[in-house]
N, C-alpha and C positions, 0 to 999 in steps of 0.2 A: 666542680666547685661552683657552677652556675647556680645550682639550687641553694647553696648556702648564701650566695650573694643576694638573691632575690628575697630569701627569708630574712636576712639581716636588714635589707631595705624596708621590708614590710614592718618588722618589729620596731624599727627606729622612727616610724612616722609619728607625728604629733597631730592633734586635732586641728583641722582647718578653721580659721576664724570665720564666723558667720556675720554677715551684715544684717543686723536686726533693725527693722523699721522703727522710727521714733514714735509712730502712732500705736495705739492699742489695736488688737486684731479686728475689732468691729469697725475700725476706721479704714482699714485697707482690704477687708474681706470683700471678695468679688470685684476687686479693682480692675481685673482683666476680663470681666464677663459683661456681655451686653444684656444685663438683667433688667428687671422692670424699672428700677431706678434710672438706669442709663436710657432705657427706651423713653421714659417720661421726659427726660432732659433733652434728648436729641430728636424726638419725633413730634410732628404736629399732633395736637390733641385728638383730632379725628382719626389719624393713623394709629395712634397709641390705643385708643378705645377699640378700634376695629381689630387690631392685632390681639389684644388681651381677650376680647370676646371670642375670637377664633381659637385661641389657645385653650380657654376654659371650656369651650363647647365642642372642641375637636372638629372644627370646620375649616374649610380652605379659605384663603384670602384672595381678593381680586388682584389682577395685574397692576391696577392703579395703586392699590395699597402696597403691593410688593415693591413697586418703584420708589415709593415714599420711604418704606422701611430701608431699602438698599441705600438710599441717599443718606439717611440718618446713621445707619450702621457704618457706612464708609467714613463719614466725618468723625464719628467716635473712634474708629480704628486708627485713622491717621493721626488724630489728636493724641493717641497713646503709642505712637511710634510704628504702627504697622505699615508695611510697604507692599505686602502681597495679601491675597486671600486664597482660600482653598475650601473645597468641599471635603469634609472629614467623615469617612465612612468606615464600616466594619466588614471587610471581606471575610471569606470563610477560611481565614488563616489564624484566628484567635488574636489577631493584632488589629492595627488600624492602617488606613491608607490615605494619602493626600497628594494632590498635584497643585503646585503653587502658580498663581498668575498675578502679575503686577496690576495695580490700579491705573493703567494707562490705556489710552486710545488715541488714534491720530486726530489732530485738531484741524486738518485740512490746510494747514499753512506750513507744513514741514516740521511741525513740532508735535508734542503730545499734551493731552490733558488728563487729569485724574478723574476717572469715571467708574461707576459701578451701578449697573441697572438692575431692575427687578428680575429681568430675564436671567442674568448671570447669578443672582442670588438664589432663585428658585430652582434652577436646573443646570447641570453640566453634562458633558459626554466623555467620561473616562473610558479607556480601553477595557472591554469586558472579557476579552479572550485570554488575557495574561494572568487573570486571577483564577483560583480554583472554581470550577463551575460544574463539575461532574458530567460533562458532555453536553450541557445545554447549549454552549456556544462552540462553534468550530474556530480553529485558530485564525482562519482567514475572515471570519465574521466577528469584527471587533467591537461593534457598537454596543454601548450600554449607557445607562442614565443614572445620575445621582440627583436626588430631589430633596429639598430643604425640609427638615423636621422642625416645625415651628415650636414644638413643645420643649425642645432642648435649646437653651440659649447659646448663641455664638460666643466665642472666647478668643483671646489673643495668646498665641504660643510662639515664642521665639520670633516676635515681630511679624507674625502672620495671622490674619484673621481666619479663624477656623469655624466653619459653618457645619454643624452636624447634619448629616443627610442619610437617606436610604440609598441603596444601590441595587438596581434591577437590570435585567437583560433587555435587549431590544424587543424581545417577544413577551416581556412582562413578568418573567419569573424572578423571584428574589435571588440575589447573589450575595446576600449579606446576612447579618444577624439582626440588625435593627428592624427591617421590614417585618419579618415574622414575629418579632417581639412586640411591635406595635399592634399587630393583628391579634396576638394572644391577649394583650392588655385590654384591647377593645372588647374582645370576646368575654373575658372574665368580668369586665365592667358591666356589660349588658346582662350576663347571667346572674351575677351576684346582686345587681340592683333589683332584679325581679324578685329574688328571694328576700332581700332586705326590706322591700316594701310590704311584706307580710307584717313587719314590726313597726315600720314608720313609712307611711304612704308618701311623705314629702322627700324621700331620698331620690336624688337625681342621678348620682354617679357613685360607683365604688372604685376606689383607687387601690392599686397594688403597690406595696412598699417593700423596699429592700435595704437591708443594712449588711454590707459585706465586711468580713474581717480578713484582711490581706496578710498572710504570713510570707516571709521571705528570709533568705540567707544573705549575709554580707561577707565578702572575701576581699582581701587586699588586692589591688589591681596587679601588682607585680607578681603575686602568687598565681593569680588567675591567668596571666599571660604565659606563665611557665607550665601550664597544664593544657595541652592541646585538646584533651577530651572535654574540659570545661568550656573552652572557647568554641568548639565545634558542636557540642551536644547539650551544653548546659548542666551536665552532671559528670561525676567522676566515674569512669568506666572501670577503674581499678583503684586499689588503695586499702591497705589493711587498717582495721580499727585502731584508733588511738587507745593507749592503756587507760586513759581517762577521757570519757566523753560526757554522757549525760547521766551516768548511773548514780552520781551523788545528788542529783536533782537540785543543784546549786545555781543553775543559770535561770530557771523559770522565775520571772518577776524579780530577778536580782538587780543589783546596781548596774546601770547602763554604762558601758565604757565611754570615756570622754570623747573619743573619736566618733563613736556611733551617736552619742547624744548631740554632738555638733551637726552631724548629718541629719538626724531626725528633726532638729530645730529648723534647719534650712529647708528640709522637705515640707514641713508643716507650713512655713511661711509661704512657700510657693503654692502649696495646695490652697491655702486660704485666699490668695490673690486670684486663683482660678475658680473660686467658689466651691471647692471640695471641702466639706465640713469635717476635716480630720480632727478627731477628738482624743482617741486613746492610743497610747504607744507603750510597749513593754517588751522585755526579753521573753522569748518563747522557750520551749523545753530544751531543744538541742543547742549546743554551743554555736554561737554566731547566727542564731535564728531569732527573728524579731517579728513583731506584729504591729500593724496600723489599722485602726477601725474608725469610721466616720459616724456621724449622726445619721439616722434613717432618712431616706428620701424616696420620692416616687421612683418606681422601679426603672423606668426608661432613663431618667436623669442619673440615678445611682449607677446604672450600668455604664453610661457614658463617662461618669466620673471615675469609675474603676479602671476603664481602659486608658483614660487620660493619665491616671496615677501610674499605671504600669509603664507608660512612656516617660513620665516625669521622674519617677524614682530612679530609672536608669541614668538619666541625665544628671540629676543631683548627686547620685552616688559617685559618678566619675569626677565631679568637682572635688570630692573628698578622698580621691584615690582609692575608691572602692569599686567593686563590681557587684551588682545585685543579682542573685540567683532566684528565679521564679519557678524553676523546675520542681516538680512535686517530690523528687527524691534525689537531690544532688549528692548525698553522701550515704553510703551503706552503714548500717549499725546504729544510726541515730534517726530521730523522727524526721519525717518529711513535712512538706508544707501544703496546707489546704487553704481554702477561701470560703469559710463558713458563710452561707447565704441565709441571713435572718429575714424571713418573709412574712408579710402580714397583709390583710385587707382592711380597708377602712372606708366609711362613707364620706360623702362631701360635707356632712354635718359634724365631722370630727369623731365619729364613733368607731373604735377598733373592734372589728367583728370577732376577733379571737380573744377578746378581753371580757371576763365576767363582769356583770353589772350589779346594780343595787336592788333591782326588782326581779321577781320571777320571770317576767316576760323578757327582760334583758338577758337573763341567763338561758332562757329557752332559745333566744337568737344565738347566743354563744355556742350552745350545744349543737344547734342546727348546722352552723358553719364548720365547727370542728369535725363533726361526724361526716359531713360531706367531703371534707379534705381527706379524711381517713379512707373513705370509699374510693375517691379518685386515685389516691396513692396505691391502694390495693389493686385496683383494676389495671393500673398502668405501671406497676412496680418495675417491670422489665424495661419499659421505655425510660423511666426516670433514671435507672441505672445507666442506660445507654447515653443519656443526655450529659452525664458527667464523666463518661469514660473516655480515655485516650491512651496513647502509648506511654505517656509520661505518668498519668494518674494511676495507671495499672500497676506501677511499682509501689505506690503508696497504700492503696486500699487493701485492708485486711492484713496489714503488716504489724499487728498488735500495737499500733500507734494511731490508727485512723479507723473510721468505720469499715466494716467488712463489705465485700462486693455483693451484698444481699440487702435490698431495701426493706426496712421495717420502721415502725413508728413507736417512739417512746412517749408515753403520756404522763407518767408519774402516778403515784399510788392514789391520790385523791380523785383525780379525773377518771382513772381506771375504775375506781369503786362506784362513782356516779354512773358511768356508762353501763357497768354491770347491773346496777340496780334498775336503771331504766329498761334495760333489755329484759329483765326478769319480772318487771312489775306487771300487775294485772290492770285491766281497764279501770276498775274501781279505785285502785291505788293511785293511778295516774291523774285522774280528772277530779280535782277539788278546786272549784272556783272560789276566789276570795274577794269578791266585790270589785271595786274600781282599781284595786292594787294589781289586778291581773290574775295570773295563774300560779298556784302552788302545785308543783308537779308531784307532790308526795315524796320528794327526796329532799330532806331538810338541808342537806349540804349545799344544794344549788344556789340559794340566795346568799350563801356565806362564802362562796368561792373567793379566794384572794389571788390577786395577780402575783406571778412568780412564786406560786405555792409548790411548784414541782422541783425536784432535785435535777441535776444534770446527769446525763449518761453519755460519756464520751465515746462509747462503742456504738451508739445509735446513729445511723446515717440521716435520720429525719426525726427530730425530737420536738415535742411541744414544750416550750420553755416559758409559759406564763401568759403571754399575750401575742405570741408569734410561734411560728415553726422554724426550726433551725436546720437547714439542709446542709449537713456537715460534710457530705461526701464530695463537694465541688473542689476541683483541683486549683492550686495556686496560680497556675499560668493560664487557666481557662478564661474564656469570655463568659461572664455570668449569664449572658442572654441564653445560652444553650439550655441551662437548667431552668431558667425562668420561663422560656417558651414552653417547654414540655409541662412544667408544673401548672402555670396559669391556664394553658389550654386544656389540660386534663381536668382541672377544677371547674373550668367553664362548662365543659361537657357534662360533668356530674351535677352541677347546680341546675343546669337547664333540664336535665332528666328529672331531678328531684322536683323542680317546680311543676313540670308537666304532670307528674304523678299526684302531687298535692292538689293541683287544680282539678284533676280528674275526680278526686275524692270529693272536693267541694261541690263540683257539678252534680254529684250524686246525692247531695244533701248533707254531707258530713260537715261538722264545724271546722274552722281553720285549725284550732288547737288540736282537735282529735286527728285531723289529717296530718299535721306536722309530726305529732308524736308517734303515730303509727308508722310513718315513713322513716323516722329516726330510728325506731326500734329495729326495723328491717335492715337498715344500713349498719347498725351496730353489730347485728348478727352476721351479716354477709362479709363485713370487713375485719372480723376477728383475726383471721390469719396474719394480717399485717401488723397487729399490735404485739409488741414484744418489749418488755422492760428489763430483761436480763442482760447477761454478758454476751455481747455480739462477737467476742473473740473466740468463744468456746467451740470445740468440735461438735458438742451436743447441739448447739444452736444450728450449725450447718445442716445436721441431719434432720432436726426438727423443721427447719425452713423448707427443706425439700419435701417433707411429709405434708406441709401446709400448702404446697403448690406454688411457693414463691420462686422467682427466677434466681437460680443458683449458678448460672453460667459464669465461668471465670476467664474464658478466652476472649480477649478484647475484640478481635474482629467479629466473633460470633455474637458478642453482646450487642453490636450495632444492628444485628438482624431485627431487634425489637422495633426499630423505626419502620420496618416494612411489614410488620405483622398486620393482619387485617383489622384488628382492633385499633391500632395506631393510625392506620390510613383513614379509617372511618371517623375516628375522633378528630384528627386534624382537619379533614375535609368538612366535617359537620360544623365546626366552629370557625371555619374560614381562615385557617392559619397556613396550611400547606396544601398544595395539590399533590397528587400521587407522583407526578413528574418531578416536582421539587424535592420530595422525599427521596426518590430514587437517585436524583443527582447529588443530594447531600450525602447519602451513604457512599456513593462512589468517591466523593471527596474524603470522607472519613477513612475508608479503606486505603485510599491512595496515600493519605497523610501518614497513616500508621506504617505502611510499608516504607515510605521514604525516611521516616525517623529511625526505624530499626536498621534500615540500609545504611544510613549515615553512621550510626553508632558502630555497626559491624565493620565498616571500612576504617573508621578511626581506630577502633580497637585492634584490628589486624595490623595496621601501620605501626601503632605504638608497640605492639607485642614483638613484631619481627625486627623493626628498625631502631627501637629504643631499649626494650627490656632484654631481649635475647643477647644482643651484643654486650651489654653491661654484665649480664650473668656469665657470659662466656669469658670475658676479661677477668672477672673475679675468680672464676673456676681455674683459669690459667695461672693466676697468682698463687692459688692454693697448691696447684700441681708443682709449680716451681719451688714453692716452700717445702714440699715433701722431699724433693731432691736435696735441698740444702740441709734439712733436718737429718736425713740419712747419712750425710757426709760429716755432720758435726757430732752426733751421738752414737753410742754403741747400739748394737742391734736390738737389745732388749728394750732400752729406753725409747729408741726411735720408733719401735713397733707400736708402743703405747700411744705416742703422739700421732703417728701416721694413721693408725686405725680410726681415730676420731675424724681426722680431716678427710679420709677416704669415704667415710659415711656421708659427710657434707657434700663432697664432690659427686657422689653417686646420687644423692637427693636432688642436687641442682640439675644433673643430667636428666633425671626422671621428669622433673617439672618442665624443663625446656623441651624435652621430647613430646610430652603431652600437649604443650602449648603449640608447637609446630604442627602436630597432627590435627589439633582442633581448629587452628586457623585455616589449614587447608580444607578441612571438612566444612567449616563455615563458608569459605569462599565458594566451594562447590555447591553448597546448599543455596547460597545466594544466586549463583548463576542459574541453577535449576528453577528457582522461584521467579527470576526475572523473565524467564521464557513463558510464564503463564500469563495469558492475556486478560482473563477475568480478574478484576480488581479484588473481589472478595476472596477468591481462591488464592491469589498471590499473597494477600495479607495473612491468610491462615497459614500458608507455607512459611512465611517469615516468622510467624508466632511459634509454629510447631517445630521448625527445623533450624532456623538461624539463631533465634534468641537463646535457645538452650546451650548452643556452643559458646556463646558469649559468657554465660554463667560459669562454664567449666574453665574457660581461658582465664577469667578473672580470678577464680579460686587459686589456680596455680601461680599466677603472677603475684598475688598477695602473699603466697607462701615464700616466693623468692624474695620479696621485699624484706621479710624477716631474716633472711639468710645472707643476702649480699651486703658487702661493706657499705655502711651508711653514707660514707663520703662519695661513693660511686653511684648511688641511686639517683637517677636523672630527674625524677619528678618530685615536687613538694609533697610531703607526706601528710596524713590526716592530722597528726599532732601539730603540724605547722599551719595547715589550712584552717583549722577549726577554732583557733583562739586568737582573738584580736587583743593587742596590747595597747 
């Protein structure tokens, strides 16, 4: 009866009142962020000017300036109720980490004073051995460093001043996501600026922009606590589909339940106080699934904001008696959750490089950058797939609800037609100068391209959507930096290569325009295999993708191999993002994390199967057997036989399901023990993928069959029909 009690408790809940600020959003937006407005207010003008100059020009600051910034930052933090400070960093766990210190030092008189120096602001020394490091650090070698990222503003979270930082080992290797992300952003800035100067010599920087779309599920806290699999793994390891789920398509963009709307409003207010530009909210496809999306920001800041949101959303959800599920596939039979990464590049003069312009030269720039992105994605399609792959996202990709585990690019019909005409055009057709207006490339559509002129293709993992590319394959629980590191680094390599070839042509006496167009034509031809505008779910596409030479690997541990291909190692080293040692260490972490997640799921499933499901099924079977005896004593043989025959079939089916469950649990345990004896992390992960995970699928199938047979009042866990509908 416990299940019915928690279900009743969940369904009786009312919306929690939200304390709405009396000001308009623009008045409290960034209230808890040490942004430029706060810097100007709390810092001396000399310090403010020096800090802004360093941020805009990506230069370090002096220790004197750091001391002055620390003093102003401390005063602002204390004025806003902060009592502690922390270096907030992104270890290789897809989450965040922090160690809190109070603003106190000895005053020499037996008391304390509130102090915060530039030294404490700029650098700290957290333990580097207890975080995933892939063997870079021994357990007994604990030293590591966190260092202030001046480009991402500090903020106050739960009365603690949080200072965004990088995290590196004592020997200098990165142990986080922010360090290589900043390296990748610097690399794409340098490479893209070189190419952008072909069109505007005054361009000083090219910025990478990111707009993420965070999908998530909400579940009542009482129901969550009654599901050990949700508590321990973030997903339901068993559960038969509800008779009604998403097949009527009535949840998508539907009316938001009052409890959820109250939660969303509370979340948005907290986001705005922390400078997260939350803008869009709506129901997603599956029941209890929702989405939040912000305004685009610079990629490093956007990534910090997404990680902050993932912490914030969990805290706000609990205030409303919800638990938020960020697992990519928490429920079988309904859509999983992604985190679409809308990515673009733009100059410091405000020009988006993936947006068509009004003149032929503007559009030649547009074509130049789009084609180089296509070439980069083609060259490193296996790496990009590896950058978004995980044990959790592996459940979602290719499940007829999300992009397949094959990277391809959707361009839309108009852009595809333009690229086709450019590829096939002759020299005479291409080069028609038109005075001061610039170049008419002989393709009439180019000066007329409209932003957002493409359709959407939900089956494409990497789609051009008008003035940006949408990397749709990123998982909902992932750190966006993983995908952004690989993408920006790959594009940086490609743009640098493109510029060197164009410059070589110019050095031989060719014109700039001729050089650009000839190189563009070659890239269009070479990257054609990555271009696919059709149905990514079809079996025909899987066969075609293999013929095109695209990476079609489906085993998660083997997909990670792409990081250690020679082309990936060369690319990352050439743009200064990763050393070979760092790549090897990160792959060790990826394989280890995959193993641990499957291992935890297997242990939880085995416990639930043997200690929860089997005993309940046995009790129900005993009730049926007792009932047979009573029926036989009450009715004549002919009538009793008809009744008994049906119950005997049910009893036999229950026995068959229980037998298979017990056998498969034992098989799974033995497979796990065998895998655990493997020392090589890659081989261990492969063994878990090939031998442990398949047992879990079989066990689940038979438990779900029992759920349909066992007395509803006896079933111990909340069912999908109860989990998936908020009232």
